[in-house]
C-alpha positions as a Python dict, from the first residue, in 0.01 Angstrom:
ca = {
    (1, 'M'): (0, 0, 0),
    (2, 'S'): (-282, 79, -236),
    (3, 'S'): (-216, 253, -562),
    (4, 'L'): (-569, 382, -577),
    (5, 'A'): (-691, 728, -479),
    (6, 'P'): (-740, 779, -105),
    (7, 'S'): (-1070, 618, -9),
    (8, 'G'): (-1150, 781, 332),
    (9, 'R'): (-1449, 1007, 382),
    (10, 'G'): (-1363, 1363, 280),
    (11, 'A'): (-1050, 1237, 109),
    (12, 'H'): (-1069, 1511, -142),
    (13, 'S'): (-999, 1768, 119),
    (14, 'G'): (-634, 1716, 199),
    (15, 'L'): (-487, 1918, 484),
    (16, 'H'): (-560, 2257, 326),
    (17, 'G'): (-903, 2192, 171),
    (18, 'D'): (-978, 2563, 122),
    (19, 'D'): (-691, 2590, -126),
    (20, 'S'): (-831, 2324, -361),
    (21, 'A'): (-932, 2581, -631),
    (22, 'R'): (-577, 2715, -660),
    (23, 'P'): (-331, 2584, -927),
    (24, 'R'): (-115, 2323, -772),
    (25, 'S'): (237, 2217, -859),
    (26, 'A'): (323, 1849, -891),
    (27, 'G'): (495, 1869, -557),
    (28, 'N'): (184, 2022, -383),
    (29, 'R'): (-38, 1771, -561),
    (30, 'A'): (177, 1484, -428),
    (31, 'Y'): (177, 1638, -83),
    (32, 'E'): (-197, 1672, -73),
    (33, 'W'): (-255, 1321, -208),
    (34, 'I'): (-17, 1153, 47),
    (35, 'V'): (-140, 1360, 348),
    (36, 'T'): (-502, 1289, 259),
    (37, 'A'): (-427, 914, 242),
    (38, 'I'): (-257, 927, 585),
    (39, 'L'): (-551, 1119, 739),
    (40, 'A'): (-803, 883, 579),
    (41, 'G'): (-623, 581, 726),
    (42, 'D'): (-530, 437, 381),
    (43, 'F'): (-168, 422, 507),
    (44, 'A'): (-141, 271, 852),
    (45, 'E'): (83, 410, 1122),
    (46, 'G'): (423, 246, 1090),
    (47, 'E'): (372, 154, 729),
    (48, 'F'): (656, 219, 480),
    (49, 'L'): (557, 410, 162),
    (50, 'D'): (694, 308, -177),
    (51, 'E'): (815, 609, -368),
    (52, 'G'): (751, 453, -708),
    (53, 'S'): (395, 354, -619),
    (54, 'L'): (329, 701, -483),
    (55, 'A'): (452, 856, -804),
    (56, 'Q'): (225, 641, -1009),
    (57, 'S'): (-77, 707, -789),
    (58, 'V'): (-22, 1080, -798),
    (59, 'G'): (54, 1086, -1168),
    (60, 'A'): (392, 1256, -1122),
    (61, 'S'): (759, 1179, -1137),
    (62, 'R'): (958, 1081, -831),
    (63, 'T'): (1111, 1425, -789),
    (64, 'P'): (791, 1596, -668),
    (65, 'V'): (710, 1291, -459),
    (66, 'R'): (1049, 1330, -284),
    (67, 'E'): (974, 1700, -225),
    (68, 'A'): (641, 1611, -77),
    (69, 'L'): (796, 1349, 153),
    (70, 'Q'): (1054, 1607, 272),
    (71, 'R'): (767, 1844, 364),
    (72, 'L'): (572, 1564, 535),
    (73, 'Q'): (872, 1476, 742),
    (74, 'A'): (909, 1838, 852),
    (75, 'E'): (541, 1837, 952),
    (76, 'R'): (593, 1504, 1134),
    (77, 'F'): (355, 1295, 930),
    (78, 'I'): (638, 1064, 835),
    (79, 'E'): (993, 965, 918),
    (80, 'L'): (1257, 926, 652),
    (81, 'V'): (1446, 623, 771),
    (82, 'P'): (1797, 564, 619),
    (83, 'R'): (1801, 278, 358),
    (84, 'R'): (1434, 200, 423),
    (85, 'G'): (1244, 501, 304),
    (86, 'A'): (940, 693, 428),
    (87, 'Q'): (754, 555, 725),
    (88, 'V'): (418, 690, 857),
    (89, 'R'): (480, 822, 1207),
    (90, 'V'): (299, 657, 1497),
    (91, 'V'): (105, 911, 1705),
    (92, 'T'): (161, 850, 2071),
    (93, 'A'): (-29, 943, 2392),
    (94, 'R'): (267, 1155, 2501),
    (95, 'E'): (264, 1354, 2181),
    (96, 'M'): (-113, 1412, 2216),
    (97, 'E'): (-58, 1536, 2570),
    (98, 'E'): (224, 1766, 2468),
    (99, 'V'): (32, 1916, 2175),
    (100, 'Y'): (-267, 1975, 2398),
    (101, 'Q'): (-47, 2141, 2662),
    (102, 'A'): (114, 2373, 2400),
    (103, 'R'): (-228, 2462, 2259),
    (104, 'F'): (-366, 2545, 2603),
    (105, 'I'): (-73, 2778, 2684),
    (106, 'V'): (-115, 2970, 2355),
    (107, 'E'): (-495, 2968, 2336),
    (108, 'S'): (-562, 3059, 2696),
    (109, 'H'): (-323, 3361, 2665),
    (110, 'A'): (-505, 3470, 2344),
    (111, 'I'): (-845, 3426, 2513),
    (112, 'R'): (-764, 3634, 2815),
    (113, 'D'): (-638, 3921, 2598),
    (114, 'V'): (-939, 3902, 2361),
    (115, 'C'): (-1175, 3917, 2658),
    (116, 'A'): (-985, 4196, 2827),
    (117, 'R'): (-1010, 4402, 2502),
    (118, 'R'): (-1376, 4304, 2472),
    (119, 'L'): (-1329, 4193, 2114),
    (120, 'G'): (-1583, 3905, 2132),
    (121, 'A'): (-1550, 3587, 1935),
    (122, 'P'): (-1387, 3593, 1591),
    (123, 'P'): (-1642, 3692, 1324),
    (124, 'A'): (-1628, 3352, 1154),
    (125, 'A'): (-1650, 3145, 1478),
    (126, 'A'): (-2023, 3064, 1474),
    (127, 'E'): (-2014, 2970, 1107),
    (128, 'L'): (-1711, 2747, 1161),
    (129, 'V'): (-1884, 2564, 1445),
    (130, 'A'): (-2196, 2508, 1227),
    (131, 'E'): (-1986, 2379, 937),
    (132, 'M'): (-1799, 2147, 1179),
    (133, 'E'): (-2125, 2005, 1302),
    (134, 'D'): (-2238, 1942, 940),
    (135, 'A'): (-1913, 1765, 866),
    (136, 'G'): (-1951, 1554, 1184),
    (137, 'R'): (-2300, 1446, 1080),
    (138, 'A'): (-2164, 1350, 733),
    (139, 'Q'): (-1874, 1161, 904),
    (140, 'D'): (-1633, 1371, 706),
    (141, 'W'): (-1364, 1346, 973),
    (142, 'N'): (-1097, 1514, 767),
    (143, 'R'): (-1305, 1824, 705),
    (144, 'S'): (-1427, 1824, 1064),
    (145, 'A'): (-1073, 1821, 1186),
    (146, 'Q'): (-968, 2106, 955),
    (147, 'L'): (-1262, 2317, 1066),
    (148, 'D'): (-1177, 2255, 1430),
    (149, 'Q'): (-819, 2376, 1371),
    (150, 'R'): (-947, 2680, 1184),
    (151, 'L'): (-1181, 2775, 1467),
    (152, 'H'): (-905, 2761, 1735),
    (153, 'S'): (-656, 2932, 1503),
    (154, 'A'): (-909, 3210, 1440),
    (155, 'I'): (-921, 3276, 1816),
    (156, 'V'): (-542, 3297, 1834),
    (157, 'H'): (-529, 3521, 1526),
    (158, 'H'): (-802, 3742, 1675),
    (159, 'H'): (-559, 3815, 1961),
    (160, 'G'): (-351, 4011, 1698),
    (161, 'N'): (1, 3886, 1780),
    (162, 'E'): (127, 3764, 1444),
    (163, 'V'): (432, 3585, 1590),
    (164, 'L'): (220, 3391, 1833),
    (165, 'A'): (-28, 3306, 1559),
    (166, 'E'): (255, 3175, 1336),
    (167, 'M'): (386, 2963, 1620),
    (168, 'Y'): (32, 2826, 1678),
    (169, 'D'): (-24, 2747, 1312),
    (170, 'A'): (297, 2548, 1295),
    (171, 'L'): (104, 2289, 1500),
    (172, 'R'): (-164, 2260, 1230),
    (173, 'P'): (-54, 1930, 1070),
    (174, 'R'): (-21, 1752, 1407),
    (175, 'Q'): (-337, 1915, 1539),
    (176, 'V'): (-542, 1800, 1237),
    (177, 'R'): (-397, 1450, 1245),
    (178, 'L'): (-468, 1418, 1618),
    (179, 'A'): (-820, 1550, 1568),
    (180, 'V'): (-896, 1292, 1291),
    (181, 'R'): (-757, 1011, 1510),
    (182, 'T'): (-953, 1125, 1813),
    (183, 'V'): (-1289, 1160, 1634),
    (184, 'T'): (-1252, 828, 1451),
    (185, 'T'): (-1159, 658, 1780),
    (186, 'A'): (-1454, 806, 1964),
    (187, 'P'): (-1718, 958, 1733),
    (188, 'E'): (-1966, 959, 2017),
    (189, 'R'): (-1777, 1256, 2154),
    (190, 'L'): (-1889, 1480, 1865),
    (191, 'D'): (-2189, 1618, 2065),
    (192, 'T'): (-1962, 1703, 2353),
    (193, 'I'): (-1708, 1867, 2132),
    (194, 'S'): (-1978, 2072, 1961),
    (195, 'R'): (-2126, 2182, 2290),
    (196, 'E'): (-1788, 2292, 2421),
    (197, 'H'): (-1719, 2490, 2102),
    (198, 'R'): (-2048, 2668, 2136),
    (199, 'E'): (-1982, 2745, 2505),
    (200, 'L'): (-1638, 2879, 2417),
    (201, 'V'): (-1776, 3116, 2153),
    (202, 'A'): (-2050, 3232, 2393),
    (203, 'A'): (-1796, 3302, 2671),
    (204, 'L'): (-1580, 3505, 2426),
    (205, 'D'): (-1889, 3709, 2316),
    (206, 'A'): (-1961, 3767, 2688),
    (207, 'H'): (-1604, 3880, 2744),
    (208, 'D'): (-1585, 3618, 3026),
    (209, 'A'): (-1221, 3511, 3033),
    (210, 'D'): (-1241, 3283, 3328),
    (211, 'R'): (-1541, 3098, 3174),
    (212, 'A'): (-1377, 3070, 2836),
    (213, 'V'): (-1043, 2939, 2977),
    (214, 'S'): (-1238, 2690, 3184),
    (215, 'V'): (-1422, 2562, 2880),
    (216, 'L'): (-1092, 2542, 2693),
    (217, 'A'): (-932, 2340, 2974),
    (218, 'T'): (-1226, 2093, 2968),
    (219, 'H'): (-1213, 2080, 2589),
    (220, 'L'): (-844, 1992, 2586),
    (221, 'R'): (-848, 1751, 2886),
    (222, 'E'): (-710, 1403, 2847),
    (223, 'V'): (-998, 1154, 2806),
    (224, 'P'): (-885, 818, 2949),
    (225, 'E'): (-1044, 609, 2674),
    (226, 'L'): (-865, 820, 2408),
    (227, 'V'): (-535, 802, 2582),
    (228, 'R'): (-554, 426, 2593),
    (229, 'A'): (-610, 415, 2221),
    (230, 'F'): (-266, 570, 2160),
    (231, 'P'): (72, 402, 2211),
    (232, 'A'): (241, 530, 2526),
    (233, 'G'): (535, 686, 2354),
}
């Protein structure tokens, strides 16, 4: 494990890049550092993390590092293995399938209600798509994945059911990690992803629920070459 700062593209962003200007506690700083390293691929799936090395790299004591590891376990980035420590979780094809299924159930429900009420796409949707395309061109996979999550979350929040939105946002860490893994495995799909996002926004603005749900189903389909890149689980 490297004691250097995370080296992946967009490594400064962490999982919650928009919060970077806010004062951060040592625990939050440790969390952001570790999750960024995982998303950037500096820590391989299955790798055990040394608490002391993490503390040195973050510039903090072991206590905030332990707090960060507890949070990362809750968000399913790592597993805390008795007598062995923190291990980076291996993302499986089955997990990807289940996350996509859960997303489709929630997002399709929100889409149908948004179209029935003729709300149109969320106000920030077009800007998020454009920013995502910029991040893709810059190969900033971390930021691209965060923006992807924000776009889909905006659609669910636009529906107006706060409980449903909270349930959806609980998937954020796994959703971002899967998105990073997917785009680094098949960066040639960026154009397809961008086109589907624009079609989804257009269908929402046209209040066409059937079209929007159809685009979403295509967007979240299982691509064989991606599935093969993940362990079966």
